[in-house]
C-alpha positions in Angstrom: -92.1 84.9 -58.6 -90.6 84.7 -62.0 -92.7 86.0 -64.7 -94.1 83.8 -67.7 -91.6 83.4 -70.7 -92.9 85.8 -73.2 -93.4 84.1 -76.6 -93.6 85.9 -79.8 -96.0 84.7 -82.6 -95.8 86.2 -86.2 -99.4 86.6 -87.2 -100.8 86.0 -90.9 -102.6 88.7 -93.2 -106.0 88.4 -95.0 -105.5 89.5 -98.4 -109.1 90.7 -99.1 -109.3 92.8 -96.2 -105.8 93.5 -95.1 -106.3 92.4 -91.7 -103.7 90.7 -89.4 -105.0 87.7 -87.7 -104.0 84.3 -86.1 -105.8 81.2 -85.2 -106.6 81.1 -81.4 -105.1 77.6 -81.1 -101.4 78.7 -81.0 -101.9 81.3 -78.4 -104.0 78.9 -76.1 -101.4 76.0 -76.6 -98.5 78.4 -75.5 -100.8 79.9 -72.4 -101.6 76.4 -71.3 -98.0 75.3 -71.3 -97.2 78.3 -69.0 -96.1 80.9 -71.7 -97.5 84.5 -72.3 -98.4 84.7 -76.1 -97.7 87.9 -77.8 -98.6 88.5 -81.4 -96.0 90.0 -83.8 -97.5 92.1 -86.6 -96.2 91.6 -90.2 -94.3 94.7 -90.5 -91.1 93.9 -92.4 -89.2 96.5 -90.7 -85.8 95.6 -88.9 -86.0 98.4 -86.2 -89.6 97.2 -85.3 -88.7 93.6 -85.1 -85.5 94.2 -83.0 -87.5 96.4 -80.8 -90.1 93.7 -80.5 -87.5 90.9 -79.8 -85.8 92.6 -77.1 -88.6 91.6 -74.6 -89.3 88.2 -75.9 -88.0 84.7 -74.5 -89.0 82.5 -77.3 -90.4 82.5 -81.0 -93.3 80.4 -82.4 -93.5 80.4 -86.1 -97.0 79.1 -87.0 -98.6 77.9 -90.1 -100.0 80.0 -92.9 -102.5 79.8 -95.6 -99.7 81.2 -97.9 -96.6 79.6 -99.6 -92.9 80.9 -99.1 -92.0 82.7 -102.5 -89.9 80.3 -104.3 -87.8 83.0 -105.9 -86.3 83.3 -102.1 -84.6 79.6 -102.6 -83.8 80.2 -106.4 -86.8 78.6 -108.1 -89.5 79.6 -110.5 -93.0 79.3 -109.5 -94.7 75.9 -110.0 -98.1 75.8 -111.6 -99.7 74.6 -108.3 -98.0 77.2 -106.1 -100.4 78.8 -103.8 -100.8 82.5 -102.7 -97.5 84.3 -101.8 -97.7 87.0 -99.1 -94.4 89.1 -99.1 -95.5 90.7 -95.8 -95.4 87.4 -94.2 -92.3 85.9 -95.7 -90.4 89.2 -95.0 -91.5 89.5 -91.2 -90.8 85.9 -90.7 -87.3 85.9 -92.1 -86.6 88.9 -90.0 -87.8 87.3 -86.9 -85.8 84.1 -87.7 -82.6 86.4 -88.2 -83.2 88.1 -84.9 -83.8 84.9 -82.9 -80.6 83.6 -84.1 -78.8 86.6 -83.0 -80.3 86.6 -79.6 -80.2 82.7 -79.3 -83.7 82.5 -78.6 -85.6 79.1 -78.3 -87.7 78.7 -81.5 -90.5 76.4 -82.2 -92.0 76.3 -86.2 -95.0 74.7 -87.4 -96.0 73.7 -90.8 -95.3 77.1 -93.0 -93.1 78.0 -90.0 -90.7 75.1 -90.6 -90.8 75.6 -94.5 -89.8 79.3 -94.1 -87.3 78.3 -91.4 -85.6 76.1 -93.8 -85.5 78.6 -96.6 -83.9 81.0 -94.1 -81.2 78.6 -93.5 -80.6 78.2 -97.3 -82.8 75.1 -98.1 -85.3 74.5 -100.5 -89.0 73.3 -100.8 -91.0 70.9 -102.8 -93.6 73.3 -104.2 -96.5 71.0 -104.6 -96.5 67.5 -103.3 -99.3 66.0 -105.2 -97.9 66.9 -108.6 -94.0 66.5 -107.8 -94.1 63.4 -105.7 -96.3 61.0 -107.5 -96.0 58.3 -104.9 -96.6 60.5 -102.1 -99.4 60.0 -99.6 -102.2 62.5 -98.9 -100.9 65.3 -96.9 -104.0 67.7 -97.1 -106.3 65.7 -94.9 -109.0 68.6 -94.6 -111.5 68.5 -91.6 -111.6 67.4 -89.1 -108.4 69.2 -88.9 -107.4 67.5 -85.5 -107.8 64.0 -86.6 -104.6 61.9 -86.9 -104.0 61.4 -90.5 -100.7 59.3 -90.9 -97.6 58.0 -89.2 -94.1 59.6 -88.9 -91.1 57.7 -88.0 -88.6 59.6 -85.7 -84.8 59.8 -85.5 -83.6 58.1 -82.5 -81.6 60.3 -80.2 -83.0 63.5 -81.6 -85.0 66.1 -79.4 -88.3 65.2 -80.8 -87.4 61.3 -79.9 -86.9 62.4 -76.4 -90.1 64.6 -76.4 -92.4 62.0 -78.1 -90.9 59.0 -76.2 -91.1 56.9 -79.1 -89.8 56.4 -82.5 -93.2 56.4 -84.1 -95.9 58.9 -84.0 -99.4 59.6 -85.5 -100.0 63.3 -86.8 -102.4 65.3 -88.6 -101.6 66.9 -92.0 -102.4 70.1 -93.6 -99.7 71.0 -96.2 -99.0 70.9 -99.9 -95.4 71.8 -99.7 -92.5 70.3 -97.9 -88.7 70.6 -97.2 -86.6 69.3 -100.2 -82.9 70.3 -99.7 -82.1 70.8 -95.8 -80.8 74.1 -94.7 -77.8 75.0 -92.8 -77.5 73.9 -89.2 -80.6 71.7 -89.5 -80.9 68.1 -89.4 -84.0 66.1 -90.4 -85.7 64.1 -87.4 -89.1 62.8 -88.6 -90.3 61.3 -91.9 -93.6 60.1 -93.2 -93.9 56.7 -94.9 -93.5 58.2 -98.5 -90.1 59.5 -97.3 -91.0 63.3 -97.0 -89.5 65.2 -94.1 -91.8 65.8 -91.3 -89.6 67.5 -88.6 -86.2 69.4 -88.4 -84.1 70.3 -85.5 -80.9 72.5 -85.1 -78.2 69.9 -84.0 -76.1 72.6 -81.9 -76.4 71.8 -78.2 -76.8 75.6 -77.3 -79.8 76.0 -79.5 -83.5 74.7 -78.9 -85.0 74.8 -82.2 -87.8 72.2 -83.2 -89.8 72.4 -86.4 -92.6 69.9 -87.2 -94.8 69.8 -90.5 -97.9 68.9 -88.7 -100.1 70.9 -86.2 -99.5 70.2 -82.6 -101.5 73.1 -81.5 -104.6 71.4 -82.9 -104.0 68.4 -80.6 -102.9 69.7 -77.5 -105.9 69.5 -75.4 -106.1 65.5 -76.0 -102.7 64.4 -77.1 -99.8 64.1 -74.6 -97.0 64.4 -77.3 -98.5 67.7 -78.4 -98.5 69.2 -75.0 -95.0 67.9 -74.4 -93.9 69.8 -77.4 -95.2 73.2 -76.2 -94.1 72.5 -72.7 -90.3 71.8 -73.8 -90.5 75.0 -75.9 -91.8 77.0 -73.0 -89.4 75.3 -70.5 -86.5 76.2 -72.8 -87.9 79.7 -73.1 -88.1 79.9 -69.4 -84.2 79.0 -69.1 -83.7 81.9 -71.6 -85.5 84.2 -69.1 -83.4 83.1 -66.2 -80.3 83.8 -68.0 -81.5 87.1 -68.9 -82.7 87.8 -65.4 -79.2 86.6 -64.0 -77.3 89.4 -66.4 -79.7 92.0 -65.3 -79.1 91.3 -61.7 -75.2 91.2 -62.4 -75.4 94.6 -64.1 -77.7 96.2 -61.4 -74.9 95.0 -58.7 -72.1 96.1 -60.7 -73.7 99.4 -61.0 
């Protein structure tokens, strides 16, 4: 029987205690969809990341309570910039680069979407409330799994196929958002104030979907959230099959 696809999830760091940690919902959603969640410590060492990535079949970039350092996209810090965690930024960027080299399926959520966009050369709006006066409220607070606002979805996109609709209700827990879109990324969802809520890699050989909301908070009750994770795990399973075929081919040759 084929093993479960191994999904690497980058962790967070707690500044006051120097502890790595991660909210349970990400791993639970991956496991429920048929994947095997494995946590990646925030050790920004290329040799460590490469060694970890050798055994993975997909990458989940989760949310974070930190902001991407604006120096990484050529901006000075805005007065409303939140906490910056260099270990988080550096590790996630190394993981993104390795996932690209290995052609691994990638699913990014909230901060994960933002750091992915920066990795591809894009920029961020550092604080929606002060920089987008006409913006809706994107920091809903508790309860965190409550649907907060609508997004409209690009017809023909991967997200549209997963959602089965051109409109979706989502939760919202962010004060930053994508500004200029990075290379090999296309916007595929927008809130009613025009801000980007999802990105995809348009290349047919890449499964890369990024959303600004938090489907890991709603997967138990919401079919679209479940389908986002199941589509990602299914793609990781295909990646695993390719690896197994290559391994079998090498074994037969030897």
